[in-house]
C-alpha positions as CSV (number, residue, x, y, z in Angstrom):
1,X,1.7,-75.2,-15.4
2,X,3.9,-77.4,-13.3
3,X,6.6,-74.7,-12.6
4,X,9.8,-73.3,-14.0
5,X,12.1,-75.5,-16.1
6,X,14.9,-76.8,-13.8
7,X,14.4,-74.0,-11.4
8,X,13.0,-75.6,-8.2
9,X,13.6,-72.6,-6.0
10,X,11.7,-70.2,-8.3
11,X,8.9,-72.8,-8.7
12,X,8.6,-73.1,-4.9
13,X,8.4,-69.4,-4.5
14,X,5.9,-68.7,-7.3
15,X,3.6,-71.8,-7.3
16,X,1.6,-72.5,-4.2
17,X,-0.5,-75.6,-3.3
18,X,-4.2,-74.9,-3.6
19,X,-6.8,-75.8,-1.0
20,X,-8.4,-79.1,-2.0
21,X,-11.8,-77.5,-2.3
22,X,-10.7,-75.5,-5.4
23,X,-9.9,-78.6,-7.4
24,X,-6.5,-77.6,-8.7
25,X,-3.1,-78.9,-7.7
26,X,-1.4,-75.5,-7.4
27,X,-1.8,-71.8,-8.2
28,X,0.5,-69.1,-9.4
29,X,1.5,-66.3,-7.1
30,X,1.3,-63.2,-9.2
31,X,2.9,-60.8,-6.8
32,X,-0.1,-58.4,-6.7
33,X,-1.1,-56.9,-3.4
34,X,-4.8,-56.3,-2.6
35,X,-7.7,-56.9,-0.3
36,X,-11.3,-58.3,-0.4
37,X,-14.1,-56.0,0.6
38,X,-17.8,-57.1,0.3
39,X,-16.9,-59.9,-2.0
40,X,-14.9,-57.7,-4.4
41,X,-11.1,-57.9,-5.0
42,X,-9.2,-54.6,-5.0
43,X,-5.6,-54.6,-6.3
44,X,-3.5,-52.0,-4.6
45,X,0.0,-52.6,-5.9
46,X,2.8,-55.0,-6.4
47,X,4.8,-57.0,-3.8
48,X,8.0,-56.1,-5.5
49,X,7.2,-52.4,-5.2
50,X,6.8,-52.6,-1.4
51,X,9.4,-50.6,0.5
52,X,10.5,-52.2,3.8
53,X,12.4,-49.9,6.3
54,X,13.3,-51.1,9.8
55,X,10.8,-54.0,9.4
56,X,7.9,-51.7,8.5
57,X,6.1,-52.0,5.1
58,X,5.5,-48.8,3.1
59,X,3.5,-48.5,-0.1
60,X,5.2,-46.2,-2.6
61,X,1.9,-44.6,-3.5
62,X,1.3,-43.5,0.1
63,X,4.7,-41.9,0.3
64,X,4.2,-40.2,-3.1
65,X,0.8,-38.8,-2.0
66,X,2.4,-37.3,1.1
67,X,5.2,-35.7,-0.9
68,X,2.8,-34.3,-3.5
69,X,0.9,-32.4,-0.8
70,X,4.0,-30.7,0.6
71,X,4.2,-27.9,-2.0
72,X,1.9,-26.5,-4.7
73,X,4.8,-26.4,-7.2
74,X,5.1,-30.2,-7.3
75,X,3.7,-31.6,-10.5
76,X,0.8,-34.1,-10.1
77,X,1.8,-37.6,-11.2
78,X,5.4,-36.4,-11.1
79,X,6.5,-38.2,-7.9
80,X,8.3,-41.5,-7.6
81,X,9.2,-43.2,-4.4
82,X,11.4,-46.3,-4.4
83,X,14.2,-47.9,-2.4
84,X,17.8,-48.7,-2.9
85,X,20.1,-51.0,-0.9
86,X,22.4,-49.1,1.5
87,X,24.7,-51.6,3.1
88,X,22.4,-54.2,4.8
89,X,19.3,-52.1,4.8
90,X,16.9,-50.3,2.4
91,X,16.9,-46.5,2.0
92,X,14.0,-44.5,0.6
93,X,14.6,-42.3,-2.5
94,X,12.1,-39.8,-3.8
95,X,12.2,-38.1,-7.2
96,X,9.8,-35.2,-7.8
97,X,9.1,-33.0,-10.8
98,X,8.7,-29.3,-10.1
99,X,6.9,-26.7,-12.2
100,X,9.4,-24.6,-14.1
101,X,7.8,-21.3,-13.0
102,X,8.6,-22.1,-9.4
103,X,12.3,-23.1,-9.8
104,X,13.8,-19.7,-9.1
105,X,11.6,-18.8,-6.1
106,X,11.9,-22.1,-4.2
107,X,13.5,-22.0,-0.8
108,X,15.2,-25.4,-1.0
109,X,16.4,-25.7,2.6
110,X,12.9,-25.0,3.9
111,X,11.4,-27.3,1.3
112,X,13.6,-30.2,2.4
113,X,12.8,-29.5,6.0
114,X,9.1,-29.5,5.3
115,X,9.4,-32.8,3.4
116,X,11.3,-34.5,6.2
117,X,8.8,-33.3,8.7
118,X,5.8,-34.6,6.7
119,X,7.5,-38.0,6.0
120,X,8.3,-38.4,9.6
121,X,4.8,-37.5,10.8
122,X,3.0,-39.6,8.3
123,X,5.3,-42.6,7.8
124,X,8.0,-42.4,10.4
125,X,10.6,-41.8,7.6
126,X,13.3,-39.2,7.2
127,X,13.3,-38.1,10.9
128,X,14.3,-34.4,11.0
129,X,17.9,-34.1,12.2
130,X,18.2,-32.7,15.6
131,X,20.4,-29.7,15.8
132,X,23.7,-30.5,17.5
133,X,24.2,-28.9,20.9
134,X,27.5,-27.0,21.2
135,X,29.0,-25.8,24.5
136,X,31.8,-23.3,25.2
137,X,34.1,-24.8,27.8
138,X,36.1,-22.1,29.6
139,X,38.8,-21.8,32.2
140,X,41.2,-19.0,33.1
141,X,40.1,-16.9,30.2
142,X,40.6,-19.7,27.6
143,X,37.6,-21.2,25.8
144,X,37.1,-24.2,23.5
145,X,33.9,-25.5,21.9
146,X,32.6,-29.0,22.6
147,X,29.8,-30.3,20.3
148,X,27.6,-33.1,21.7
149,X,28.3,-36.0,19.3
150,X,26.8,-39.1,20.9
151,X,28.4,-41.7,18.7
152,X,31.8,-40.0,17.9
153,X,35.1,-41.0,19.3
154,X,36.8,-38.7,21.7
155,X,39.7,-38.1,19.3
156,X,37.4,-36.1,17.1
157,X,37.5,-33.4,19.8
158,X,41.0,-34.2,21.2
159,X,41.9,-30.6,21.8
160,X,38.8,-30.1,24.1
161,X,39.4,-33.4,26.0
162,X,43.1,-32.4,26.6
163,X,42.0,-29.0,27.7
164,X,39.9,-30.8,30.3
165,X,42.9,-32.8,31.5
166,X,42.4,-36.1,29.6
167,X,45.3,-37.9,28.1
168,X,45.4,-39.9,24.8
169,X,47.2,-42.9,23.7
170,X,48.1,-43.0,20.0
171,X,47.9,-40.5,17.2
172,X,45.4,-39.4,14.6
173,X,42.3,-41.5,14.0
174,X,43.8,-44.3,16.1
175,X,44.1,-42.2,19.2
176,X,42.1,-43.3,22.3
177,X,41.5,-41.9,25.7
178,X,44.0,-43.3,28.2
179,X,41.0,-43.5,30.7
180,X,37.4,-43.4,29.6
181,X,36.1,-42.3,33.0
182,X,36.5,-39.4,35.3
183,X,35.8,-39.0,39.0
184,X,33.3,-36.6,40.6
185,X,33.8,-34.8,43.9
186,X,32.4,-37.7,45.8
187,X,34.9,-40.1,44.2
188,X,32.3,-41.8,42.0
189,X,33.5,-43.0,38.6
190,X,31.6,-41.5,35.6
191,X,31.8,-42.4,31.9
192,X,33.7,-39.7,30.1
193,X,31.0,-38.9,27.5
194,X,30.6,-35.4,26.3
195,X,27.1,-35.1,27.8
196,X,28.4,-36.4,31.2
197,X,31.3,-34.0,31.1
198,X,29.1,-30.9,30.4
199,X,26.6,-31.9,33.1
200,X,29.3,-32.4,35.6
201,X,30.8,-28.9,34.8
202,X,27.3,-27.2,35.0
203,X,26.4,-28.9,38.3
204,X,30.0,-28.3,39.6
205,X,30.4,-32.0,40.6
206,X,33.7,-32.3,38.7
207,X,36.2,-30.3,36.6
208,X,36.7,-27.6,39.2
209,X,37.3,-24.1,37.7
210,X,35.7,-24.9,34.4
211,X,32.4,-23.5,33.1
212,X,30.1,-24.7,30.3
213,X,27.8,-22.4,28.4
214,X,25.5,-23.6,25.6
215,X,26.0,-21.6,22.4
216,X,22.9,-20.5,20.4
C-alpha cells in the first residue's frame, strides 16, 4: 500500500520507511504495543489505549489489576480503566462491577480511600487528599477558624483576615488584601499567607495578643 488517499498527514503517521535490508519501501504502523524476548514477539496492548498522566505512560491493564485486588467483592474481568480529557490534561476514570451480595455491606468511603491509596502506591495516581489543617485564632475571648488553604485567595476567609487586622480593597470575589505582607517584631516583612500567619502567632513573632490552636 502506498498510503491513505489524499491524506498525507495520516499516511506519514501510519506508514514508516523500512530499513533497506528488509527489501520493502515502507511498513504499516499497526499501533500495537509489545516487546521482543528470546526472539519471540509479545503483544501487550494498543498505543491508543495508553494513558498518559503528567508525562508518564500507564497501561490500563496494570491499573485494572491493581483495582481488582483492592476488594474481594470486585468482579473479575469487570474492571475498566480509561482516560478522559479534562482541560489540557488527561484524567483517569475507573469503572468497576461489584458483586450484588456485597452492595449493602460496602463501606464506600473506606473503599474509595483504599483505592486511592493503592493507586498512589502502585502507579502514583489518585494521591490521597491530605486533610486540611484548621486553626482556631483567638483574642480577647473571641475566636474564629482559619483553614490552611495553600492556593485560595484571602477573600475566602475575609472575616479571619479582618479579625487579624488586615484590610481589603473591593467586595465579594473581587476583594483583595490591601497589603499582602505583615511585619514581625523585628520589622521584617513576611508574606501574608495563612501558614505564615499561624506560625507567627504560635512563635509570638507577630500578632501580639492572638493565639492559634490547631483543631482536631
